[in-house]
C-alpha positions as CSV (number, residue, x, y, z in Angstrom):
1,M,32.1,76.2,-101.9
2,L,34.6,76.2,-104.5
3,P,33.8,73.0,-106.7
4,A,36.8,71.1,-107.8
5,K,36.8,69.4,-111.3
6,K,38.8,66.4,-109.2
7,T,40.5,65.5,-105.5
8,I,43.1,63.3,-104.8
9,D,43.5,62.8,-101.3
10,L,47.5,61.4,-99.9
11,S,46.5,61.5,-96.2
12,N,48.1,58.7,-94.6
13,K,48.9,57.9,-90.8
14,F,52.2,56.2,-89.8
15,S,54.6,55.7,-86.6
16,Y,57.7,57.6,-85.5
17,F,59.4,57.1,-82.4
18,G,56.6,55.1,-81.1
19,Y,53.9,58.5,-81.6
20,P,51.6,57.8,-83.6
21,F,51.1,60.4,-86.1
22,R,48.7,61.4,-89.4
23,S,49.8,63.8,-92.4
24,S,47.6,67.5,-92.7
25,T,48.4,70.7,-94.1
26,P,50.6,70.2,-97.3
27,C,52.4,72.6,-99.5
28,I,52.6,71.5,-102.8
29,I,55.3,72.2,-105.9
30,R,56.8,70.7,-109.6
31,K,59.3,69.4,-109.6
32,G,60.5,68.8,-113.6
33,D,58.2,66.0,-114.5
34,G,56.5,65.5,-110.7
35,F,55.6,67.2,-107.6
36,L,57.0,67.9,-104.4
37,M,54.7,67.4,-101.6
38,L,55.3,68.6,-98.1
39,N,52.9,67.9,-95.2
40,R,52.7,69.1,-91.7
41,C,52.1,66.2,-90.3
42,N,50.0,65.7,-86.5
43,N,50.3,63.8,-83.4
44,G,46.9,62.6,-81.5
45,D,47.3,64.6,-78.9
46,F,48.6,67.5,-81.6
47,D,51.6,68.6,-78.9
48,K,53.9,67.3,-81.7
49,S,55.0,68.5,-85.5
50,V,56.6,66.2,-88.0
51,N,57.1,67.2,-91.2
52,Q,56.5,64.1,-94.3
53,L,58.2,64.8,-98.2
54,M,56.9,63.1,-100.7
55,E,57.2,62.7,-104.4
56,L,55.0,62.2,-106.8
57,D,55.0,61.1,-110.4
58,N,52.8,63.4,-112.6
59,A,50.1,61.1,-112.0
60,F,50.1,62.0,-108.5
61,T,51.3,58.6,-107.9
62,I,53.8,58.2,-104.6
63,K,57.1,57.8,-105.5
64,K,58.8,58.5,-102.3
65,T,57.7,59.5,-98.7
66,D,60.5,60.4,-96.6
67,I,60.1,61.7,-93.1
68,L,62.1,64.4,-92.1
69,S,64.4,63.7,-89.2
70,Y,63.8,65.5,-85.4
71,V,64.0,64.5,-82.3
72,F,61.9,65.5,-79.1
73,T,63.3,66.6,-76.6
74,I,60.5,68.2,-73.7
75,N,56.8,66.9,-73.9
76,G,54.5,70.2,-74.6
77,P,54.3,71.4,-78.3
78,H,56.9,71.6,-80.6
79,G,58.2,70.9,-83.6
80,Y,58.1,72.7,-87.7
81,E,54.8,73.8,-88.4
82,D,53.4,75.4,-91.6
83,M,56.8,74.6,-94.0
84,R,55.7,76.1,-97.6
85,L,59.1,75.0,-99.5
86,F,59.8,77.7,-102.9
87,Q,61.7,76.9,-105.8
88,F,64.3,80.0,-106.8
89,Q,66.9,79.6,-110.0
90,D,69.1,76.3,-108.6
91,K,68.0,76.7,-104.8
92,L,65.2,74.6,-103.2
93,Y,64.2,76.8,-100.3
94,Y,61.6,76.8,-97.1
95,I,60.1,78.9,-95.2
96,G,57.8,78.2,-91.6
97,V,57.7,78.7,-88.1
98,H,59.8,76.0,-85.5
99,R,57.8,76.3,-82.3
100,R,58.2,75.1,-79.2
101,W,55.6,75.8,-76.3
102,S,54.6,79.5,-76.7
103,K,57.4,80.2,-78.5
104,F,56.9,80.9,-81.9
105,T,60.2,81.0,-84.8
106,L,60.7,82.2,-88.6
107,V,62.9,79.8,-89.9
108,S,63.6,80.2,-93.7
109,D,67.1,78.6,-95.6
110,V,68.0,76.6,-98.4
111,F,66.4,73.3,-97.9
112,N,69.3,70.0,-98.2
113,G,66.5,67.3,-97.1
114,N,66.2,69.0,-94.2
115,F,65.5,72.5,-91.9
116,S,67.5,73.9,-89.1
117,M,66.9,76.7,-86.6
118,N,67.7,79.5,-88.8
119,K,66.0,82.0,-87.7
120,I,65.1,85.7,-89.5
121,R,64.3,88.4,-87.5
122,V,62.3,91.9,-88.6
123,T,64.8,94.4,-88.7
124,F,61.3,97.5,-89.5
125,G,58.9,98.1,-86.5
126,K,57.8,96.0,-83.6
127,E,58.2,92.0,-83.9
128,K,55.6,90.1,-83.4
129,L,55.7,87.1,-80.3
130,I,54.4,85.3,-83.6
131,E,56.0,85.2,-86.7
132,K,53.8,83.6,-89.9
133,N,52.3,82.7,-92.9
134,W,55.5,85.2,-94.6
135,A,55.1,84.1,-98.4
136,F,57.7,84.0,-100.7
137,Y,57.8,85.7,-105.1
138,E,61.0,86.3,-106.5
139,Q,60.9,89.7,-109.2
140,D,64.7,90.9,-111.0
141,G,66.7,88.7,-109.9
142,E,65.6,88.6,-106.4
143,L,64.0,85.8,-103.3
144,R,61.6,87.9,-101.4
145,V,58.8,87.9,-99.5
146,V,56.2,89.5,-98.9
147,Y,55.2,90.1,-95.0
148,E,51.7,91.3,-94.9
149,W,49.7,91.7,-96.8
150,F,47.7,95.0,-95.7
151,P,48.6,97.1,-96.2
152,L,51.3,95.2,-99.2
153,T,54.4,94.8,-96.9
154,L,57.2,93.5,-99.3
155,C,60.9,92.6,-98.1
156,K,64.0,90.0,-99.1
157,I,65.4,88.0,-96.6
158,D,70.0,89.3,-95.6
159,Y,70.9,85.3,-94.9
160,A,74.1,86.9,-94.2
161,K,72.7,88.8,-91.3
162,K,69.6,86.9,-90.5
163,H,67.7,89.1,-91.5
164,L,64.3,90.2,-92.7
165,V,64.2,93.7,-95.0
166,L,61.7,96.2,-95.9
167,I,61.6,97.1,-99.4
168,E,57.9,98.9,-99.6
169,K,54.8,99.4,-98.9
170,R,51.7,99.3,-100.6
171,E,48.3,100.9,-99.3
172,M,45.7,98.1,-100.2
173,P,41.7,97.4,-100.9
174,S,39.7,97.1,-98.0
175,P,38.9,93.6,-99.2
176,F,42.6,92.9,-98.1
177,E,42.1,93.6,-93.6
178,G,42.5,91.1,-92.2
179,I,43.8,88.8,-95.1
180,R,46.8,85.9,-94.1
181,G,49.6,84.4,-96.0
182,S,48.9,80.8,-97.4
183,S,50.6,79.4,-99.7
184,C,54.3,80.9,-101.6
185,A,53.7,82.7,-105.9
186,A,53.2,81.0,-108.2
187,K,53.8,82.2,-111.1
188,Y,52.4,82.4,-114.7
189,K,52.2,84.4,-117.9
190,D,53.7,87.1,-116.1
191,Q,51.5,87.1,-113.3
192,Y,52.6,85.9,-109.5
193,W,48.8,83.8,-107.9
194,F,48.9,82.9,-104.2
195,T,46.3,81.7,-101.9
196,V,45.5,83.5,-98.8
197,H,43.0,83.8,-95.7
198,S,40.6,85.0,-93.4
199,N,40.0,84.1,-90.3
200,E,37.2,84.8,-87.6
201,N,36.8,83.2,-84.5
202,K,38.2,79.9,-86.1
203,S,36.4,80.1,-89.7
204,Y,38.8,80.1,-92.0
205,K,38.1,81.8,-95.7
206,H,40.1,81.2,-98.8
207,F,40.4,83.6,-101.8
208,F,43.2,83.9,-104.9
209,V,44.8,86.7,-104.9
210,V,46.4,87.9,-108.4
211,F,49.6,90.0,-109.0
212,D,51.7,91.4,-112.3
213,S,54.9,91.0,-112.6
214,K,56.1,93.6,-110.1
215,M,53.6,93.3,-107.6
216,K,50.4,95.6,-108.7
217,L,47.3,93.8,-108.3
218,V,45.6,92.6,-110.2
219,K,42.2,90.5,-109.2
220,L,41.3,89.5,-105.8
221,S,38.5,86.3,-106.0
222,A,35.5,86.0,-104.1
223,P,35.9,84.3,-100.9
224,F,35.6,80.5,-100.7
225,L,36.0,77.4,-99.2
226,F,37.5,73.8,-99.9
227,E,35.0,71.5,-98.2
228,K,32.9,72.8,-95.6
229,T,35.3,72.1,-92.6
230,R,37.9,73.5,-90.9
231,E,41.0,74.0,-93.7
232,F,44.3,75.6,-94.7
233,S,46.4,75.5,-97.5
234,Y,49.8,75.8,-98.6
235,G,50.7,75.3,-102.1
236,L,49.8,76.4,-105.3
237,I,50.7,75.4,-108.7
238,I,49.0,77.4,-111.9
239,E,49.6,75.4,-115.5
240,S,47.7,74.6,-118.4
241,E,45.0,76.0,-117.0
242,Q,43.9,75.6,-114.1
243,A,44.7,75.8,-110.0
244,I,46.2,73.1,-108.7
245,V,45.7,73.4,-104.7
246,S,46.9,72.0,-101.8
247,Y,44.7,71.7,-98.6
248,S,44.1,69.8,-95.4
249,T,40.7,69.3,-92.9
250,D,40.9,69.1,-89.5
251,N,44.3,69.1,-89.9
252,S,44.2,65.7,-90.2
253,T,44.6,65.2,-94.4
254,S,45.8,66.3,-96.8
255,K,44.5,66.6,-100.1
256,V,45.4,68.3,-103.7
257,A,42.4,70.0,-105.2
258,F,42.1,71.0,-109.5
259,Y,39.9,74.2,-110.3
260,D,39.5,74.9,-114.5
261,L,40.8,79.3,-113.6
262,A,37.8,80.4,-115.9
263,D,35.6,78.9,-113.1
264,I,37.3,80.8,-110.3
265,P,34.3,84.4,-109.4
266,W,36.8,88.0,-108.9
267,L,35.4,89.8,-106.1
268,L,37.5,93.0,-107.4
269,T,39.8,93.7,-111.0
270,V,41.7,96.3,-110.6
């Protein structure tokens, strides 16, 4: 376990259209002198998902909370899941999954207060049955996407055609085999930082990975846990020599942890 110097618990429960929900995996981003935190929220049977948007001040006090409107049209599993927010130039984008039963649709667009079924299709190789864990980053004035980590598959979205377009594939060291995306990129001192994860039999481990401004690998951390439990992480901010990470435990909490960069153990340095 990687000890945090501080952890803030923003977990909460609420009722939406008569269904009980509890907050779960959050994505946190910086907004001005405060933060936005988008929480995936599950009902008791884990067959419905809604999203909760929190505005936080710089001390992580909640200023405002909204439930993003969603209409439940079937009784089975559905809703927007694994949603991440990313600021690119003067627009806020989202990327994530809409689930309807066993069908997972990758969706992305400009975020104007809610999500839409703006499906993005893969135009290279064979589209997977389940597309998820894509991660935004910015390079050369373009909004780009890490599609896979082994090999490192760098892409961009053509929003007019609703296609994911391949830019480049790069071989990666063997520790990246089995790695999946967690957060979008956090830019810090001409570097891009991400959280990623591995999953073996529902045992999740997390890593920090750092690239230079051209997305050349700089270093990969040793695997770690936030706590000794099942965890997911969608949000990362790097500032003032610390990592601010948003994560959930057991699909039922929304937490923010703080780590000094100097305390992160590194497994691989290029």
